[in-house]
Steps between C-alpha positions, in 0.01 A plus 500: 500500500179705488373677809246760612711792622477861596744789526298705749216418733146609425176382351477162317594658168862540618546129431686411182554154338865487403815285457726496800801295605447148635544477879807333646475192720664548843684220678216468755215561252310375200374641172151407383331530164182679608174341412264717713538829682260562788458878523499589868354817663851611586597482133244769402597707804871480413429587138294794620773649718734252658874446482671391183787253506633642172402657173321343329332335795323168498233499759339199665508271803366168386529264202502129421685305236762240416856509631748547217818560702606410858779665693804303607401509869143374447437124563123480573374629166574385147472610138157409351319531833190714524508759781319811618728785601489819704748786497509877544470566126547339159184298438375677189748335265566181299781401728547555873800453735412445874666358814433131511346547844229701328394220272238242600455179310160456333344157550481278183174557317412830672396780269796740477269798452336432840835431667629831381241678711555331835806612708436867553121518533454170687813540705404855595143397586636230729729740673219762549260237640725282709849635533389848605122474540505182720161398363322221683199281418174671601631856440370742245730652239442775239698501178528837330515480120368148504499460123873547476731199474612555860133542602395172341792321658416642846129410470593142432764475770284666761196288424684166525643621830142516636445873487195704394604696197384847393650679195470831321487555126386766254185329374239242592602293198858472623384413850275224359798337336680487832242277663646199320824554698339509842368849539220519756407872459598763253511877526475719190720788598402710201138513633502425873700631801743222588505556876124521520455178317761319707326594823163393351638166395676441830225618734705798594805300615731581212749251347795330656734557208521715187732431213561835319703515178353840406606743773428870465146594597401132501726446801282724710202283419705189583581645846140597555379150422699336779351348813663483838863376459456503124799503271577657164764354261595780276673369187493757230401838361300396198285813547812717447382750761690654797478292821344763710275330757380541859641206696362611840242219491777248528569583864148500638419168340840336560529466123809447280618621162780294345690572178566192279778470240550144378820595315683569829483130596447326168845338512454356850436129534161573663361702212667308228350170627158662555490616135601153379219354709249739341613410151469127576153553646385693189643222279273248684202724452484601866526868407362677201714741290295734289642640175284786384665581166824446308686749270803454275813640660509752209173641641629561854378860494139385424525234774611757757221738390243218534615420849477867602144512367400268784307266279703185576393223727820308576839533329593645164780325311752592227605226261836546320 
């Protein structure tokens, strides 16, 4: 099969499009013929300096396609079924082997491109808002990096839960596009001070919850934007900066900072069922999945570079 691989971590140009061995199907797993690869933020971080499972390494958490082989111990999935899959690596390829527990059926008629972009961003957003953030109707939430796939998912989920939704993005144009998903007020972080704008928009009270997939220096602004008993769900390090922040404000305001990692619980019944519910809701049009751009798998390096240019609104896909 063909795959986008690399032999050492680094900038997007370490990616090579090469022939590699087909993956084996494990007794408790399935192999899919990949139709769409959703490039996750963690994929670019891992390519930039993460661990490699082997050499060459095939990066990638999330991909959707058709099952072509089923392990002997798998009874709930079948050959020919369309599924979206998540695993620690291996998405950037024509074929992918995953545990059957990490494959979610795609409802008949649902666009497989959209389905490919649901489990990680929507599942993570749900965990940040409700599993850790304990968001309630009537509260105010701020989503850092609101134009990301996770950001767009979080805006929608928070709005339908009855929250007032703020979000940050790098331009007024990107913020304008987010209004269609339920954004109440946007903050252009490239021009305005985030904390000052939050306090202005909330009458000096601050927000009840911040979802922060950026980390680094942005995390300090997230902490500074909290109101009394406010919470931060920290879910990434997209800014690729050291996490050096002053957390003293947590104590005086009875505030809380929680780290969120969906992968630690993705095989539990709770998270597995939650993700299937989100897929089903999206298939019925209750949630919007935004695909910004698609690239051929052979152009994985260009796709990674495009993501890191921070132009995208929504998810970028690779098509084998």
